[in-house]
N, C-alpha and C positions, 0 to 999 in steps of 0.2 A: 504494500500500500504506500501511497505517496504521503510524505510529511509536509508537502507544500500547504500553505494556509488556504482555507476556504474563505472566499470574500463575498460579502453581501452589501449592497448599497441600499440604504433605507431612507425614504423620504416621508414616511407616514402613511402612504397609500396602502390600500388593502393588498394590492399586488406585491408591494415591497415587503410587507409584513409576512405574506405567504413565502416569499423568497427567503426571508430571514429564517422562518421555521425550517425550510428545506436545508438551508446552510447549516443550521445548528445540528440537524440530524446527520448531514453528510460529514461534518467535522467530528462528531462523536463516533460514527462508524469507522472513520479512517484514523481516529486518534490524532487528528491534525488540529493545528491552531485555527481559531476562527477570528477573522478580521471583519469588523462592521464599520462601514463608512456612512456617516450621517450626511446626507446631501440636502441642500436647501436651494430654493429658487428665490433670488432677491427680486424685489418688486420693480426696480427701475435702474437702468444703466444710462448715464449721461454721455459718456465717451469711453473709448476703450480703456480698460484697466482702472476706471474710476467708479467706485460704488457709491451711488447717490444716497441710498437708504442707510448705509452703514451696517455693520454686522448686528445680528439679532442678539438679544440678551439670553445667554445660555440658561439663566435661572427660569426663564419663561418659555420653555421649549416642550411642547406637547409630544413631539416625536421621541425625545429622550425619555419622557415619562412612560410612553408606550413600550419602548424597547427595553 
């Protein structure tokens, strides 16, 4: 079995949470590390590489609460 990590990207959608469930199971079966990437969509981009809205407050993150 591979010891490469199993990776799942989670944005809070039902599909991403199902993918996370699959990834957890796959990592357990393979005795592999699990890496979860929390992805977010920012509301507004003004120009390349400039984030207009600023990063969200990690204390107020419903996706982290779900995961």
